[in-house]
N, C-alpha and C positions, 0 to 999 in steps of 0.2 A: 757511479760505477761500483760494482761489487768489489770487495777486497780480494786480491789474488794471493793465495797462500805462497809462501817462499818456495815451497817444493815445486809448485806449478811454474813460478818464475824461472827457477833453475832449469826445469825441464824444457821450457820454451827456448832458453838460451842455448842449451845443448842441441836441441833439434835444429835451431838456426845455424849453429856452427857446423852441423853435419850436412848442411846444404838443402834442407827442406824449405819449401816455399812458405811464406807467411800464411797463406790460406790453409795449407796442410797442417801447419803448426796449430792454427786456431782450431781446426777440426779435431786433431789428436788430443789437444790439451782441453778441449771443450770450453773454449773462451771465445768472446767476440773477436772478429778480425782486428778491430782497432786495438784491443788489448794485446794481441799477439804482435802486432806491428809496433806498438809502444815499447814492448820489452825486447824487441829484436832490431828491426831495421831503423826505427827512429833513433834508438840509442846508438846504433852504429854510426849514424850521421851526426852524432853529437847532441841530440836532444834528450832531455830528461824523460819525456813522455810523448805519446802520440798527440795529446792535446797541445803541447808546446810546439810540435811540428806543424799542426793545423794552424795555430796562431801565426807561425812564421809564414806559411803559405798565404794566409789571408792578407798579411801586411805587404805582400808582393803584388797584389792586385789593385787595379785602378778603379776608383768609384766613378762610374759614368756620370753621376749627378754633379760631382765637384771637380773631376779631372785630377784629383789627388789620390794618393795611395790610401787604402783603408787603414785606419789606425788600429783595428783589432778584429778578431774573428767575430765578435758580437756585432760590430758595426756592419760587417759583410753579411752576416746572417739576417740582420734587421733589413738591410737593403733588399736581399733576396726575398724576404717575406713580403715586403711591400710591392713586389712584382707579381705576386700571386693573387688570384681572385677567390673570394669566399663563395663556395658553391651555393650557399643558402641565400646570399643577398646579391651576388653578382658584382659586388664592390671589391676594390682592392683592399687587402688587409692594410691597416694603418701602421702596424708594428709587428715585430717578432713576438711580443707578448700576446697580441691579439690572435695571431696565427696559432701559437701554442695553446692558448685557451680554447680555441675552436677545436684543435686536434684532441685535447683532453676531453671535451664534451662528446666528441665522436666516439672515443674509446669507452667512455662511461655508458654509452648506449648499447654497446655490444653485449649480447646475452651472456657470453662466457665470462666477461669481466664482472657483470652483476652477480652471477652465480658464485664466482670465486670470492667476491667481497662478502656476500651473504654467508658463505661457508666459514670464512675467517672470523667474522663477528660472532657467529653461533658457537664455533669451537672455542674461541677465546673465553666467551661467557661460560661455557660448560666447564672449561678447565680452571676457571677463576683466575685467568691471566690477562695481561694487557698487551698492547702493541709494542711497548718498550721491551717487554720480556721476549716477545716473538722476534723482534729485531735482533736482539742479542743471540738468540738461538740460530738464526739463519745467516748472520753476519752482514746485516745491512743497517741503515739508520732507521730510527723510528719514523722519520718523515717518509722514507721509502715504503715502509709497511703501511702507513696511512694512505699513500697513493694507491697501493694495491687494494686496500679495503674499500676505497672510494671508487675503484674501477678506472682510475685515471691512467694507471700503468699496469702492465702485466709482467710477471716475472719470467725470466728465461727458463728453459726446461730444467737445467741443473738446479737452479734456485727453487723452482716449483717443487722438485723432489724434496729438498730440504724443508720447505714450508710445510708440505704434507706430513713429513716425518715429525716435525716439531708439534704439529697440531694433532698428531696421532690419528691420521686418517689414511686409508689405503691410497697409494699413488694412482693417479689417473691423469690422462691428458685433459686439456680444457674441453676438447670435443666430448670426451666421455662424461665430463661433469654435467654437460647439458642433457644427457640422455636420461 
């Protein structure tokens, strides 16, 4: 998850105190819903983050295979992944890792992801910079930049703007990138 500036955190808390919905806060602060929830409602309920709240909810659910409560959010997600079929093979996924690998391969095949990765590699080479430098410029980890360059993940709109700015290219949407 991208780092949230202290100014944005404070703004979200103020908007929540004024009675705005979490969805409206997310829209106005230009952050994902889960981020807005984590800094408002989840904290109001005594959780340090949205992730901690999700973990709590997962541990309240019963695993149909064992009849026991799930021990963690990861265990719940793994169970849910094993209930899904791989569209390519028709077989059930064996694990959450297998599902995530499949999803990453699907994202890599998208033309806009390939184009963005090519653009990033080309501009970094032209600028004489590396992925670690770019990560520092846009406020994410080097691993996240690597996933963008490989086409496995795609940045959110706000982050895409920072990425284009750091690479010194005109801002464009991913659709425009394909034209």
